[in-house]
LUMBAVEX-249260 format. One line per 3 residues: number of its first residue (from 1); their letters; for each residue x, y, z of N, C-alpha, C. Coordinates in steps of 0.02 Angstrom, whole numbers, plus 50000, padded with zeros to 5 digits. Layout:
# residues N
NUM> A> X/Y/Z/X/Y/Z/X/Y/Z; ...
***
This chain:
# residues 454
1> MTA> 48650/51009/49580/48718/50997/49604/48714/50969/49675; 48752/50917/49688/48753/50888/49755/48793/50932/49802; 48786/50920/49867/48825/50958/49916/48900/50943/49908
4> VDE> 48917/50881/49892/48987/50864/49880/49014/50905/49822; 48975/50910/49768/48997/50950/49710/49005/51023/49728; 48958/51049/49768/48963/51119/49789/49026/51131/49831
7> LLA> 49041/51084/49874/49100/51090/49916/49164/51090/49875; 49168/51044/49828/49228/51040/49787/49234/51098/49739; 49177/51127/49720/49178/51185/49675/49211/51246/49707
10> LSR> 49217/51246/49774/49251/51302/49808/49324/51307/49786; 49352/51252/49761/49422/51253/49739/49432/51299/49680; 49379/51315/49644/49385/51356/49584/49383/51431/49600
13> RTD> 49375/51448/49664/49378/51518/49683/49449/51545/49678; 49455/51610/49673/49521/51641/49671/49561/51624/49733; 49528/51626/49791/49560/51605/49853/49513/51558/49891
16> PIS> 49516/51493/49879/49470/51446/49911/49477/51445/49987; 49536/51462/50013/49546/51461/50085/49500/51510/50121; 49479/51563/50087/49436/51614/50118/49362/51602/50107
19> AAD> 49343/51543/50082/49273/51529/50065/49226/51537/50125; 49250/51522/50185/49207/51525/50244/49185/51595/50261; 49213/51645/50229/49194/51714/50244/49125/51732/50215
22> DID> 49103/51696/50164/49039/51716/50134/48991/51657/50122; 49006/51598/50150/48958/51543/50148/48956/51511/50216; 48903/51472/50228/48898/51434/50291/48934/51368/50279
25> LPE> 49001/51369/50289/49042/51312/50272/49025/51250/50314; 49017/51255/50381/48999/51195/50418/48934/51162/50394; 48885/51203/50374/48822/51174/50351/48832/51137/50285
28> LQL> 48874/51165/50240/48887/51131/50177/48928/51068/50189; 48976/51070/50234/49014/51010/50251/48969/50956/50280; 48922/50976/50321/48874/50929/50351/48831/50896/50297
31> AAA> 48806/50936/50251/48765/50909/50197/48805/50859/50155; 48868/50875/50141/48910/50829/50103/48923/50765/50142; 48933/50771/50208/48945/50712/50249/48883/50666/50249
34> RER> 48824/50696/50253/48763/50656/50251/48758/50618/50185; 48773/50652/50130/48770/50620/50064/48819/50562/50060; 48881/50574/50077/48932/50522/50070/48918/50463/50116
37> FAE> 48896/50476/50178/48882/50421/50224/48826/50378/50197; 48773/50410/50172/48717/50372/50144/48738/50332/50082; 48781/50360/50042/48804/50326/49981/48850/50268/49996
40> LRP> 48897/50278/50042/48951/50230/50050/48938/50177/50103; 48895/50191/50152/48884/50140/50203/48861/50074/50173; 48814/50072/50126/48794/50007/50098/48848/49974/50056
43> RIR> 48898/50011/50035/48948/49985/49989/49014/49965/50022; 49026/49989/50083/49089/49974/50118/49074/49935/50181; 49094/49872/50182/49076/49828/50237/49104/49853/50304
46> LLD> 49165/49877/50303/49194/49901/50366/49156/49961/50393; 49136/50007/50350/49097/50065/50371/49029/50044/50399; 48996/49998/50365/48931/49974/50389/48938/49942/50457
49> QRA> 48990/49901/50467/49000/49868/50531/49015/49919/50586; 49058/49966/50570/49077/50017/50619/49017/50059/50639; 48977/50079/50590/48917/50119/50604/48868/50079/50647
52> SDM> 48859/50015/50632/48814/49974/50672/48839/49967/50744; 48903/49955/50751/48932/49947/50818/48925/50010/50860; 48931/50068/50827/48931/50132/50862/48861/50164/50864
55> GVD> 48812/50132/50834/48743/50158/50835/48734/50221/50794; 48772/50227/50740/48767/50286/50696/48724/50268/50636; 48664/50294/50634/48619/50279/50578/48617/50336/50526
58> GIE> 48641/50394/50546/48642/50452/50501/48686/50505/50531; 48701/50556/50492/48745/50610/50514/48701/50672/50525; 48686/50686/50588/48644/50743/50605/48685/50805/50621
61> KLD> 48746/50795/50643/48793/50850/50655/48862/50824/50638; 48909/50869/50626/48975/50848/50604/49009/50802/50654; 48998/50813/50718/49029/50770/50769/49005/50698/50765
64> DLV> 48949/50686/50730/48925/50617/50722/48973/50576/50679; 49017/50610/50643/49067/50574/50603/49120/50541/50646; 49132/50568/50706/49189/50546/50746/49186/50471/50761
67> PVL> 49128/50443/50782/49127/50371/50796/49140/50327/50735; 49131/50354/50674/49142/50313/50615/49205/50335/50577; 49248/50373/50610/49315/50384/50582/49354/50319/50585
70> FAH> 49394/50307/50535/49438/50248/50534/49507/50269/50559; 49539/50227/50600/49610/50237/50613/49648/50229/50548; 49700/50270/50539/49737/50265/50476/49769/50196/50467
73> TAY> 49777/50159/50522/49803/50091/50518/49754/50042/50488; 49691/50063/50478/49641/50019/50447/49664/49996/50379; 49702/50038/50344/49721/50022/50276/49783/49978/50271
76> KSY> 49807/49956/50329/49858/49903/50330/49842/49854/50386; 49777/49840/50395/49754/49797/50448/49755/49723/50428; 49782/49707/50371/49788/49637/50350/49848/49604/50384
79> PAS> 49847/49539/50394/49906/49504/50420/49964/49508/50370; 50024/49522/50393/50082/49527/50349/50094/49463/50310; 50072/49407/50338/50082/49342/50304/50047/49339/50237
82> FVD> 49994/49378/50228/49959/49378/50163/50006/49397/50107; 50050/49446/50120/50099/49467/50070/50159/49421/50071; 50185/49407/50131/50246/49368/50137/50238/49298/50108
85> KGQ> 50178/49269/50115/50166/49201/50090/50127/49199/50025; 50116/49258/49995/50082/49259/49931/50010/49236/49934; 49975/49254/49988/49904/49233/49995/49860/49289/49965
88> WER> 49860/49292/49899/49830/49348/49864/49753/49348/49869; 49723/49290/49872/49651/49287/49880/49630/49316/49947; 49667/49300/49999/49651/49327/50065/49664/49402/50068
91> LTL> 49719/49424/50037/49733/49496/50036/49677/49533/49999; 49652/49503/49946/49597/49534/49908/49533/49535/49948; 49521/49482/49986/49462/49481/50032/49468/49538/50082
94> WFS> 49528/49547/50110/49538/49603/50157/49524/49669/50121; 49551/49677/50062/49543/49741/50025/49470/49755/50012; 49431/49703/50001/49360/49713/49987/49322/49741/50047
97> TVS> 49348/49733/50108/49314/49759/50167/49322/49834/50175; 49374/49863/50144/49386/49935/50150/49374/49972/50085; 49350/49936/50034/49337/49966/49969/49262/49970/49956
100> STS> 49242/50018/49914/49171/50027/49898/49150/49988/49836; 49198/49960/49800/49182/49927/49737/49200/49853/49738; 49165/49814/49698/49171/49742/49698/49239/49719/49672
103> MDG> 49262/49663/49699/49325/49632/49677/49312/49577/49626; 49251/49571/49602/49233/49515/49558/49275/49511/49495; 49296/49568/49468/49334/49567/49405/49409/49560/49412
106> VDL> 49433/49548/49473/49505/49545/49484/49530/49474/49469; 49577/49468/49422/49606/49404/49402/49670/49392/49442; 49669/49344/49487/49726/49330/49531/49767/49271/49506
109> DGV> 49751/49244/49449/49786/49185/49425/49859/49203/49409; 49905/49169/49442/49976/49177/49428/50008/49238/49457; 49976/49272/49504/50007/49330/49536/50072/49309/49570
112> VDV> 50126/49347/49559/50191/49327/49585/50215/49369/49644; 50193/49432/49649/50214/49473/49705/50164/49529/49715; 50177/49572/49765/50129/49623/49783/50119/49674/49727
115> DDW> 50171/49687/49688/50164/49734/49633/50121/49705/49578; 50126/49640/49567/50083/49606/49519/50011/49608/49543; 50002/49598/49609/49934/49602/49638/49903/49671/49627
118> IAR> 49942/49724/49639/49918/49792/49628/49900/49801/49554; 49941/49775/49509/49928/49783/49437/49863/49748/49418; 49849/49689/49448/49787/49654/49433/49727/49695/49457
121> LEA> 49733/49726/49516/49679/49769/49540/49668/49828/49493; 49722/49859/49471/49716/49916/49427/49684/49896/49360; 49700/49836/49335/49670/49812/49273/49595/49803/49281
124> AGH> 49572/49792/49343/49500/49783/49356/49467/49848/49377; 49502/49905/49372/49472/49970/49386/49483/49997/49456; 49528/49965/49494/49543/49989/49562/49609/50027/49560
127> GVF> 49605/50094/49567/49665/50135/49565/49699/50137/49632; 49735/50084/49648/49765/50077/49715/49820/50129/49726; 49820/50161/49785/49880/50196/49805/49904/50167/49871
130> SSS> 49969/50169/49880/50000/50134/49935/50054/50177/49967; 50066/50165/50030/50122/50198/50063/50154/50149/50110; 50217/50159/50123/50255/50113/50166/50286/50152/50222
133> GTS> 50270/50134/50283/50300/50166/50342/50365/50132/50360; 50394/50153/50415/50457/50124/50436/50452/50051/50453; 50391/50027/50467/50382/49956/50483/50391/49912/50422
136> GKA> 50387/49941/50363/50392/49901/50302/50327/49867/50283; 50273/49882/50319/50207/49854/50302/50168/49909/50266; 50149/49895/50204/50117/49946/50163/50043/49953/50178
139> SFI> 50018/50012/50169/49946/50023/50168/49922/50021/50096; 49859/49999/50086/49830/49996/50020/49761/50028/50023; 49750/50078/49980/49687/50116/49981/49659/50118/49910
142> DQT> 49594/50105/49905/49561/50102/49840/49537/50170/49818; 49542/50184/49754/49515/50246/49726/49487/50230/49656; 49433/50263/49640/49403/50256/49574/49438/50303/49525
145> QGD> 49423/50296/49462/49451/50344/49413/49425/50414/49427; 49362/50418/49450/49335/50483/49469/49374/50515/49525; 49395/50474/49575/49436/50499/49629/49502/50527/49602
148> IDR> 49534/50490/49558/49598/50511/49530/49591/50577/49493; 49537/50583/49455/49525/50645/49417/49512/50704/49464; 49473/50692/49517/49457/50747/49564/49519/50771/49601
151> IAD> 49561/50724/49625/49619/50747/49664/49669/50782/49618; 49673/50762/49555/49718/50797/49508/49694/50869/49498; 49629/50878/49492/49600/50944/49483/49611/50987/49545
154> LLT> 49596/50959/49604/49602/50996/49667/49675/51014/49681; 49720/50966/49672/49790/50977/49689/49819/51034/49647; 49804/51034/49583/49835/51086/49541/49802/51154/49547
157> RLW> 49743/51156/49578/49713/51221/49593/49740/51250/49658; 49764/51205/49703/49788/51227/49769/49864/51233/49772; 49900/51190/49735/49973/51188/49739/50002/51255/49719
160> GWP> 50044/51282/49763/50073/51347/49750/50034/51405/49779; 49979/51391/49815/49938/51443/49846/49982/51491/49885; 49967/51556/49885/49906/51588/49858/49910/51607/49785
163> SPP> 49965/51589/49751/49971/51605/49679/49992/51541/49642; 49946/51495/49630/49964/51432/49596/49988/51446/49525; 50032/51403/49500/50053/51412/49430/49993/51401/49383
166> PRD> 49994/51432/49325/49938/51425/49279/49929/51353/49255; 49866/51334/49245/49852/51265/49223/49847/51265/49147; 49902/51285/49114/49901/51290/49041/49959/51253/49010
169> NSR> 49989/51206/49046/50044/51166/49021/50101/51208/48993; 50118/51262/49029/50169/51308/49005/50234/51305/49045; 50235/51268/49101/50293/51270/49146/50338/51209/49138
172> PLF> 50404/51219/49135/50449/51163/49145/50435/51132/49214; 50429/51066/49215/50409/51031/49276/50464/50982/49297; 50485/50987/49360/50536/50942/49388/50505/50905/49447
175> SLT> 50506/50839/49444/50477/50799/49497/50527/50744/49516; 50553/50747/49577/50603/50698/49598/50568/50633/49621; 50531/50605/49574/50494/50543/49586/50500/50500/49523
178> PSA> 50484/50435/49528/50473/50397/49467/50411/50424/49432; 50404/50409/49368/50348/50434/49330/50285/50391/49338; 50292/50333/49371/50234/50288/49379/50241/50251/49444
181> GPA> 50185/50225/49468/50184/50185/49529/50126/50205/49574; 50109/50163/49623/50049/50174/49664/50061/50219/49725; 50100/50272/49717/50117/50316/49773/50086/50385/49763
184> RLV> 50069/50419/49818/50037/50484/49814/50082/50536/49780; 50148/50533/49792/50193/50580/49759/50190/50571/49683; 50183/50509/49661/50178/50497/49589/50113/50524/49562
187> YAY> 50057/50514/49599/49993/50543/49577/49998/50619/49574; 50035/50650/49621/50043/50722/49619/50082/50744/49557; 50135/50706/49541/50173/50721/49480/50128/50715/49419
190> QAQ> 50089/50661/49415/50047/50650/49357/49994/50705/49349; 49969/50730/49406/49921/50786/49404/49954/50848/49375; 50015/50863/49398/50049/50922/49373/50070/50915/49300
193> AKY> 50087/50853/49281/50104/50842/49210/50042/50853/49167; 49983/50835/49193/49921/50842/49155/49902/50915/49146; 49911/50956/49198/49885/51025/49196/49939/51078/49190
196> TGR> 49999/51065/49215/50049/51118/49223/50110/51109/49180; 50136/51048/49176/50199/51036/49142/50197/51048/49067; 50251/51074/49041/50257/51089/48969/50283/51027/48933
199> PGA> 50248/51003/48882/50273/50945/48844/50344/50958/48819; 50387/50908/48829/50456/50916/48809/50500/50945/48863; 50470/50968/48918/50508/50998/48973/50482/50971/49040
202> IYT> 50470/50905/49042/50447/50872/49102/50500/50821/49122; 50525/50826/49184/50582/50787/49206/50566/50749/49270; 50578/50683/49269/50571/50641/49329/50636/50604/49340
205> LTD> 50643/50575/49399/50704/50538/49414/50712/50477/49369; 50657/50442/49357/50661/50381/49318/50592/50364/49290; 50593/50326/49236/50531/50300/49209/50516/50230/49235
208> EPI> 50560/50203/49278/50544/50140/49311/50492/50153/49365; 50438/50115/49365/50387/50126/49416/50411/50107/49486; 50382/50140/49535/50394/50120/49605/50370/50049/49614
211> RMG> 50410/50008/49645/50390/49939/49660/50384/49932/49736; 50322/49921/49759/50309/49920/49830/50344/49862/49865; 50351/49806/49830/50385/49749/49860/50456/49766/49878
214> ELN> 50491/49799/49832/50560/49818/49845/50564/49872/49899; 50518/49920/49896/50518/49974/49946/50506/49946/50016; 50459/49900/50023/50445/49872/50088/50504/49830/50114
217> RIM> 50536/49795/50068/50595/49755/50088/50650/49801/50114; 50661/49857/50080/50713/49905/50101/50695/49934/50170; 50631/49951/50179/50611/49980/50244/50621/49929/50300
220> RLQ> 50605/49866/50288/50616/49815/50340/50690/49806/50355; 50731/49807/50302/50803/49801/50312/50830/49860/50352; 50807/49920/50335/50829/49979/50372/50810/49975/50445
223> QAL> 50750/49950/50459/50727/49942/50527/50771/49891/50564; 50787/49836/50530/50829/49785/50561/50900/49812/50573; 50925/49851/50526/50991/49880/50535/50992/49928/50594
226> ASG> 50940/49970/50599/50937/50020/50653/50933/49987/50721; 50898/49929/50725/50890/49895/50789/50945/49846/50805; 50992/49838/50757/51047/49790/50767/51027/49718/50758
229> KAT> 50969/49705/50728/50945/49637/50720/50958/49608/50651; 50988/49647/50607/51002/49622/50539/51059/49571/50541; 51051/49518/50502/51103/49467/50496/51158/49492/50450
232> PAE> 51218/49463/50455/51272/49483/50408/51250/49476/50335; 51212/49425/50319/51189/49416/50250/51142/49473/50229; 51098/49495/50276/51052/49550/50260/51090/49615/50252
235> VAQ> 51142/49626/50293/51182/49686/50286/51217/49686/50218; 51245/49630/50199/51279/49625/50135/51231/49636/50078; 51170/49609/50084/51119/49618/50033/51100/49692/50026
238> FEA> 51092/49726/50083/51074/49797/50083/51129/49839/50050; 51192/49827/50069/51247/49866/50043/51256/49853/49968; 51246/49791/49947/51253/49775/49876/51198/49810/49835
241> GIA> 51138/49812/49863/51083/49846/49829/51096/49920/49821; 51122/49951/49873/51138/50023/49870/51193/50036/49818; 51245/49995/49820/51300/50004/49773/51278/49995/49701
244> GRA> 51233/49948/49691/51210/49933/49623/51169/49989/49593; 51134/50027/49634/51090/50080/49609/51121/50150/49613; 51175/50156/49651/51203/50222/49665/51223/50258/49600
247> EDM> 51259/50223/49555/51283/50256/49495/51225/50274/49448; 51175/50229/49444/51116/50244/49403/51080/50306/49428; 51071/50311/49494/51037/50368/49523/51077/50431/49515
250> RES> 51143/50426/49521/51185/50486/49513/51177/50513/49442; 51173/50469/49392/51165/50492/49324/51097/50525/49315; 51045/50499/49350/50978/50530/49347/50980/50600/49377
253> YRR> 51013/50606/49434/51018/50672/49465/51059/50720/49421; 51110/50695/49390/51151/50738/49346/51109/50763/49287; 51069/50719/49258/51026/50738/49202/50977/50793/49224
256> IAL> 50947/50786/49283/50900/50836/49307/50936/50901/49325; 50996/50895/49354/51034/50955/49372/51049/50998/49310; 51069/50966/49256/51085/51004/49196/51023/51035/49165
259> ALD> 50966/50998/49168/50903/51026/49143/50880/51084/49186; 50888/51078/49251/50869/51131/49297/50909/51195/49282; 50973/51186/49270/51015/51243/49255/50994/51276/49188
262> AHR> 50975/51235/49140/50955/51261/49075/50889/51301/49079; 50846/51283/49127/50780/51316/49132/50776/51367/49189; 50832/51383/49221/50829/51425/49281/50800/51494/49268
265> HEP> 50805/51519/49206/50779/51586/49191/50706/51585/49169; 50674/51526/49171/50603/51520/49157/50566/51505/49222; 50501/51520/49226/50463/51501/49285/50451/51426/49286
268> IVF> 50482/51391/49333/50478/51319/49337/50435/51298/49396; 50415/51234/49396/50382/51202/49452/50427/51143/49472; 50444/51140/49536/50491/51089/49560/50465/51060/49625
271> HGS> 50466/50993/49631/50450/50964/49696/50485/50897/49705; 50498/50881/49768/50529/50817/49786/50532/50812/49861; 50541/50752/49887/50550/50743/49959/50621/50764/49978
274> WPQ> 50631/50783/50041/50694/50814/50061/50756/50772/50046; 50756/50707/50058/50817/50669/50041/50836/50673/49968; 50786/50671/49923/50800/50676/49852/50822/50747/49833
277> VWA> 50792/50797/49863/50812/50866/49849/50884/50877/49870; 50902/50850/49929/50971/50858/49953/51020/50822/49907; 51002/50762/49885/51046/50725/49839/51056/50764/49774
280> LLE> 51004/50796/49749/51010/50836/49689/51056/50896/49701; 51048/50928/49759/51090/50986/49775/51164/50966/49776; 51179/50908/49804/51249/50887/49807/51276/50875/49736
283> VCR> 51236/50846/49692/51259/50835/49623/51267/50901/49587; 51221/50949/49598/51228/51015/49568/51295/51047/49588; 51313/51040/49650/51377/51068/49673/51435/51032/49640
286> DVG> 51430/50966/49634/51485/50927/49604/51497/50946/49532; 51444/50962/49495/51452/50977/49423/51460/51053/49412; 51462/51091/49467/51478/51162/49461/51421/51207/49444
289> IAE> 51360/51188/49461/51302/51231/49447/51296/51282/49503; 51291/51345/49484/51290/51399/49533/51224/51404/49570; 51226/51433/49630/51166/51445/49669/51130/51506/49642
292> GGF> 51063/51508/49653/51024/51568/49640/51012/51581/49566; 50981/51638/49554/50968/51659/49485/50905/51629/49455; 50861/51601/49497/50800/51571/49470/50747/51625/49457
295> HPE> 50704/51611/49409/50651/51657/49390/50605/51670/49450; 50585/51732/49462/50545/51747/49522/50477/51715/49524; 50452/51690/49468/50388/51655/49468/50396/51579/49475
298> SIY> 50458/51556/49484/50470/51486/49496/50447/51467/49567; 50424/51405/49575/50401/51380/49639/50434/51313/49652; 50461/51304/49713/50491/51240/49730/50462/51215/49796
301> LGS> 50460/51150/49803/50433/51118/49863/50479/51061/49884; 50501/51062/49947/50532/51004/49979/50483/50979/50030; 50471/50913/50030/50417/50888/50073/50440/50828/50114
304> GGT> 50399/50812/50165/50411/50753/50205/50468/50762/50254; 50487/50707/50285/50542/50707/50332/50606/50686/50298; 50657/50672/50338/50722/50654/50310/50729/50579/50301
307> KGM> 50678/50539/50320/50677/50466/50310/50739/50433/50340; 50761/50460/50397/50818/50430/50431/50886/50448/50403; 50888/50489/50350/50952/50509/50322/50985/50562/50365
310> NLP> 51051/50562/50367/51089/50608/50409/51103/50671/50369; 51054/50716/50367/51062/50779/50331/51087/50833/50379; 51120/50885/50353/51143/50939/50397/51084/50974/50431
313> DDY> 51097/51003/50489/51043/51038/50525/51012/51094/50483; 51052/51124/50441/51028/51181/50401/51014/51162/50329; 50994/51099/50317/50985/51077/50247/50932/51117/50212
316> QEQ> 50879/51138/50246/50827/51177/50213/50852/51246/50194; 50893/51275/50236/50921/51341/50220/50969/51336/50161; 51008/51282/50157/51053/51273/50100/51014/51264/50035
319> VAR> 50959/51226/50038/50917/51217/49979/50887/51285/49958; 50866/51325/50008/50837/51390/49993/50888/51435/49958; 50951/51432/49979/51002/51473/49946/51012/51450/49874
322> FFG> 51010/51384/49863/51019/51359/49795/50963/51384/49749; 50901/51383/49775/50843/51404/49735/50831/51479/49741; 50883/51517/49755/50877/51589/49764/50841/51622/49706
325> GAR> 50791/51664/49723/50749/51697/49673/50682/51664/49666; 50678/51598/49677/50615/51561/49672/50576/51566/49738; 50512/51552/49734/50469/51552/49794/50463/51482/49821
328> RYR> 50474/51475/49886/50464/51410/49918/50390/51401/49935; 50363/51343/49919/50295/51326/49937/50297/51272/49991; 50252/51278/50039/50249/51230/50093/50177/51208/50106
331> GYG> 50169/51147/50128/50103/51121/50144/50109/51063/50193; 50055/51051/50228/50052/50994/50275/49995/50949/50255; 50008/50884/50253/49955/50837/50235/49975/50766/50252
334> MSE> 49933/50720/50233/49947/50649/50243/49918/50610/50185; 49940/50549/50177/49921/50509/50119/49846/50500/50113; 49812/50497/50170/49741/50480/50169/49696/50538/50148
337> TST> 49722/50599/50145/49681/50656/50123/49695/50673/50050; 49645/50698/50016/49651/50711/49945/49699/50769/49931; 49701/50818/49975/49745/50875/49966/49776/50894/50033
340> HSP> 49824/50939/50030/49860/50960/50090/49833/51028/50113; 49863/51053/50166/49846/51120/50193/49905/51166/50180; 49897/51217/50138/49953/51261/50121/49969/51311/50176
343> VCE> 50030/51334/50178/50053/51380/50230/50042/51452/50208; 50023/51495/50256/50014/51566/50242/50077/51604/50262; 50075/51670/50252/50133/51711/50266/50150/51715/50340
346> HGR> 50103/51693/50383/50117/51691/50455/50137/51621/50478; 50152/51577/50431/50179/51511/50448/50128/51462/50474; 50063/51473/50460/50011/51427/50483/49981/51390/50423
349> YHV> 49967/51326/50433/49938/51284/50380/49862/51292/50380; 49835/51312/50323/49763/51325/50317/49727/51264/50287; 49679/51238/50323/49641/51179/50300/49593/51201/50245
352> PPW> 49598/51172/50185/49553/51193/50131/49481/51175/50148; 49432/51211/50120/49363/51205/50143/49330/51137/50130; 49357/51098/50083/49326/51033/50071/49349/50980/50122
355> LTL> 49398/50997/50164/49418/50953/50218/49390/50979/50284; 49363/50932/50325/49340/50950/50391/49390/50923/50442; 49420/50968/50481/49470/50949/50530/49437/50937/50598
358> FVL> 49454/50881/50629/49436/50867/50699/49501/50863/50739; 49501/50892/50798/49556/50883/50845/49529/50838/50901; 49558/50779/50908/49532/50728/50954/49579/50718/51013
361> DET> 49555/50681/51062/49597/50664/51120/49646/50608/51101; 49684/50584/51150/49737/50536/51137/49713/50473/51102; 49653/50449/51121/49629/50386/51095/49584/50393/51033
364> GEA> 49572/50455/51013/49531/50466/50954/49457/50461/50966; 49434/50470/51027/49363/50463/51043/49327/50529/51052; 49357/50575/51088/49323/50637/51106/49351/50696/51066
367> VRY> 49305/50742/51046/49325/50801/51008/49349/50855/51056; 49405/50885/51039/49428/50945/51074/49417/51005/51029; 49383/51055/51054/49365/51111/51011/49362/51175/51052
370> APT> 49386/51229/51022/49378/51296/51050/49364/51343/50991; 49313/51387/50996/49296/51431/50940/49355/51475/50919; 49394/51497/50967/49456/51533/50952/49508/51512/51003
373> GPV> 49570/51521/50985/49624/51501/51029/49647/51431/51013; 49706/51413/51037/49736/51349/51019/49701/51290/51052; 49697/51235/51015/49673/51171/51041/49720/51117/51015
376> TGR> 49744/51075/51060/49796/51026/51044/49770/50955/51051; 49788/50913/51003/49767/50843/51006/49785/50806/50943; 49752/50750/50934/49764/50707/50876/49723/50732/50817
379> AAY> 49755/50740/50759/49720/50764/50699/49679/50709/50667; 49618/50727/50645/49576/50682/50607/49541/50723/50553; 49525/50691/50497/49496/50727/50441/49437/50689/50411
382> WDP> 49386/50727/50394/49333/50702/50351/49344/50732/50282; 49350/50688/50231/49367/50708/50163/49313/50681/50115; 49271/50723/50086/49216/50699/50045/49235/50681/49974
385> VWD> 49298/50692/49956/49319/50681/49887/49312/50608/49866; 49328/50563/49912/49337/50493/49894/49270/50457/49883; 49268/50418/49830/49213/50373/49816/49234/50300/49821
388> GHW> 49298/50287/49814/49323/50218/49816/49333/50191/49886; 49335/50235/49936/49341/50213/50005/49311/50267/50050; 49308/50254/50114/49279/50300/50163/49331/50352/50182
391> GAT> 49318/50415/50168/49368/50467/50178/49366/50499/50246; 49363/50460/50299/49361/50488/50367/49415/50453/50408; 49468/50489/50425/49528/50457/50451/49556/50492/50513
394> ISG> 49572/50451/50563/49610/50475/50621/49684/50466/50605; 49721/50520/50608/49792/50517/50588/49836/50497/50647; 49900/50491/50632/49950/50480/50684/49985/50545/50703
397> DWI> 49955/50603/50685/49986/50668/50698/49957/50702/50759; 50001/50734/50797/49983/50774/50855/49992/50848/50835; 49937/50886/50838/49938/50954/50811/49910/51004/50861
400> TAD> 49924/51067/50848/49890/51123/50881/49855/51163/50828; 49789/51170/50834/49749/51204/50783/49712/51263/50815; 49688/51307/50772/49647/51364/50795/49590/51372/50744
403> YGR> 49528/51370/50769/49470/51377/50725/49450/51450/50714; 49483/51496/50748/49469/51567/50738/49508/51596/50679; 49506/51661/50673/49539/51694/50617/49615/51695/50627
406> CPC> 49650/51681/50573/49723/51679/50574/49750/51751/50575; 49809/51763/50602/49839/51830/50597/49846/51855/50525; 49846/51809/50476/49850/51831/50406/49784/51861/50382
409> GRP> 49731/51855/50423/49666/51883/50406/49617/51833/50377; 49639/51772/50361/49595/51722/50332/49560/51682/50387; 49502/51653/50371/49467/51614/50421/49502/51548/50435
412> GPS> 49488/51520/50495/49514/51455/50513/49471/51399/50485; 49489/51337/50501/49543/51319/50547/49612/51321/50514; 49662/51335/50556/49731/51332/50534/49771/51293/50585
415> VED> 49826/51265/50563/49866/51221/50605/49935/51251/50615; 49957/51251/50676/50023/51277/50694/50078/51234/50663; 50134/51267/50647/50191/51231/50617/50230/51195/50672
418> SVR> 50197/51148/50704/50229/51109/50758/50205/51037/50757; 50187/51013/50698/50158/50945/50692/50211/50893/50711; 50190/50847/50754/50234/50792/50775/50195/50727/50772
421> RAK> 50232/50671/50773/50199/50607/50777/50169/50599/50847; 50106/50579/50850/50071/50574/50914/50107/50527/50962; 50131/50471/50936/50163/50422/50980/50227/50450/51013
424> DVI> 50259/50499/50980/50318/50530/51010/50301/50579/51065; 50239/50605/51063/50218/50655/51111/50183/50623/51171; 50137/50578/51157/50095/50550/51211/50111/50478/51227
427> GIE> 50157/50448/51189/50179/50380/51204/50128/50326/51189; 50079/50341/51147/50028/50291/51129/50038/50273/51056; 50051/50209/51042/50060/50186/50974/49996/50194/50934
430> DDK> 50002/50202/50868/49944/50214/50826/49894/50156/50828; 49919/50095/50840/49872/50039/50841/49833/50035/50906; 49846/50084/50952/49807/50087/51014/49752/50139/51011
433> ISC> 49743/50173/50953/49685/50216/50944/49623/50174/50957; 49573/50203/50990/49517/50163/51016/49484/50120/50963; 49476/50147/50901/49440/50109/50851/49484/50059/50814
436> AGA> 49551/50065/50823/49596/50023/50783/49587/49949/50797; 49582/49931/50862/49574/49861/50880/49508/49832/50854; 49455/49871/50861/49389/49848/50837/49390/49838/50762
439> IEA> 49421/49884/50725/49425/49878/50653/49464/49816/50633; 49522/49806/50665/49563/49748/50647/49527/49683/50663; 49492/49681/50720/49456/49620/50738/49401/49605/50687
442> YVR> 49365/49656/50666/49312/49645/50617/49341/49621/50551; 49395/49654/50528/49425/49635/50464/49448/49563/50465; 49482/49544/50518/49506/49474/50523/49448/49425/50526
445> GAI> 49396/49444/50562/49338/49401/50565/49304/49393/50498; 49300/49449/50460/49268/49446/50394/49307/49402/50347; 49374/49405/50352/49416/49364/50308/49409/49290/50327
448> TTA> 49412/49276/50392/49405/49206/50414/49338/49177/50394; 49285/49215/50403/49219/49191/50385/49214/49177/50310; 49241/49222/50270/49238/49213/50197/49277/49153/50174
451> VDR> 49337/49144/50204/49381/49089/50183/49353/49022/50205; 49325/49019/50266/49302/48956/50294/49231/48938/50273; 49196/48984/50241/49126/48970/50221/49125/48913/50170
454> P> 49082/48862/50179/49079/48806/50132/49056/48830/50063
***
């Protein structure tokens, strides 16, 4: 068994968060890092270039990973014109610099938009997942089928910690997401449908897949509206789009509301981002569904931020009253990590043992560490799960962590429930992380060289 396999096998323990109590976890993490670095450096051009530039020939200690961490912006370091102008060959060249697998089998003939491009990659064995920030510029990250299978296994062993629902397809499952698309929330739904959801009692908002082109367009329009730069035509387009979908979405929420009411006396699994959860709550009230009365083994999760929506200050408390009787599950994570960090009874997020947490300075260069007591800085993670890309990422999050024992009695590291965007705290944009400029320069140079080569 490889060190990576040993590390991931910790998920099968009754309480994986406590694994560090009886194994040398840093040594196992180090062995896994050595394996992955040796495997992936020859296969990922950006990793090889970064390691050469930083003089990293091997991983002798965990801190040796820090110089070869990627800024999370690396996965959207392509010029926006590649998508806007339909330059799919160039976008694929960029994708090849951050992927571990060849693009040779990707058929780009007749690609019409970014969703078509993603579909062509998937047809060639690249399980792309994507996310769109407020800028409207999507990130694209490659994953193998093995990656997809591993994260589905890990997620369903951890979700609901410390008492995850049984993986026996016995639970009614509610997911306020589309049933398909290249988004992490969709992959989470698909994992739960595979292991947890009961056939015939699985409910999603829609069977229409997420379309990244439309999502990015909406995000850009919202940004233009917020800044006052949207033209009257763009405002009219935005309002027409909302009006056109509002009734369809209301019917979807009504369908889920009625199903939720029908299953309230069974142990259910429910998750969605906060804006969708709030929209469902409003529909439940409109159709007269009462609060509370949920089975005590039911688990619900509201995740993410409010995405700019004007929700009441006490929206989480109102949702909690509606789900009265059920247990609320909470976790902290980001798109680039395979799993999240679940919260304990003392309100601290516990980093699962297969993730290595680094707390870095403002620019992402120096490690901040204290054996016990709080340490504050920029969060970064080494994640050995991934084979399709390099799983070492500097995030845009500003955190306070503690590597000592948590008041709940479990070993650290754990993260305080005070996570904020780093740029809001220290005033440094994510593209100013020290490695971000070097990564973008290399990627653009690699694309130019490939395109201009005779």
